[in-house]
N, C-alpha and C positions, 0 to 999 in steps of 0.2 A: 464747567459751570452749567447749572441747570438753566434751561430756557424759561424765560418769564411766561407765566400763564396768561392767556388772553382772557380779558373780561368777557363774560358771557353777555351777548347782546339780548336785550329784551325786545321781542318783536314789537314793532310800532303798533300793530293792531291791539296788542294787550294793553298798552298805555292808553289807547283810545277807549278801550272797554272800561278801564279803571276810571278814566275821567267821566265817562257816561254813567258809571255806577255811582260816583260821588254826586253827580248832578241829580240823579234819580233819588238818591238818599235824601238830599236836601229838599227836593220836592215833597217827598213823603213826610219829612219832619215838619214842614210847613203845614201839610194837610192834617197831620195829627194835632198840631197846635191849634189850628182853626176848629177842628172837630171837638177837641176838649173844651175850648172856649165856648162854642155853641151849646155844648151839653151843659156847661155851667150856667149860661144865660137862661136856658130853658128850665133848669131845675131850681135855680136860686134867686132869680131876679123877676121883678114885675115893674111895670111902669108906675111912676109916682103920680098920684092924682093932683097933688098940690106941690108947689115949690118947697114948702116946709117939710115935705116927706123925702126930699132928695137926700141921697147918701154921699158922704165924702168919697172922692175918687180913691184916696189912699185906703180907706176902709174896704172898698169894693175889691181893690187889688189884693189886699191881705186875705180877704175871704176867698178869692179865686185861688190863691196859692194854697190855702188850707184845704179847700174842697177838691183840688186837682187829683188828690189820691183816690177819688171816687170814680174817675173815668177809666174804663176798661173792663173787660169781661172777667179777668183773673189777675192774680198778683203780678205776673210777668207783664201783662198789658199795662197795668197801673204804674209799674216801675218805669216802663218805656215812656208813657205819656208824661209822667212827672219830670223826666229828663228833658222834655221838650216844652216846658212851660214858657209862656211869653214873658219877656222882660217888662218892666214897668212902662217903658216907652212903647213897646209893641202892644201892650195891653191897652194903652190909650188909643192907639190906632185902631185896634179891633173894636173897642167901644164906639169910636167915632163911626167906623164903617157899619156898625150895627144900628146906628141912629141915636146913640146915647152919648154924644160928644160932651165932654166936661165943660163946665162954665165957671168962671170966677165969681164967687159970692163971698162977701165979707173978707175973711182972712184966709180962705182956702178954696180949693177946687171941688165942685160938686157935679154929680151926674143925675139926670132926670129919671132915676130908677131907685127902687128900694129893695132891700133883701126880703125874701119871703119869710114869713114867720114859720118856724118849724113846729109842727104839732106832734 
């Protein structure tokens, strides 16, 4: 009868390296998400002068998703950044941290910014 094969042991230091790699990748994903968001704010938003100029938070999020394809130097960069888009909840946190917290007005949520007019 053949002798059962021993399972090959994975050295502990390799598992530690893998865990560190996952942690580093998550840190980089967050950094890309924040960078892409900052790029979107700089290119497409401006502060609203009057409350009547405020945009709906949902409209801003939809524009963010649509414009995310513009972040990156080449197609590969843009595909990667698009994979790391902020969820709607994370988007609200990023907006708040940027100083554009949404506020309840009438029947919806609005932010004190407006989209730039494209010329």
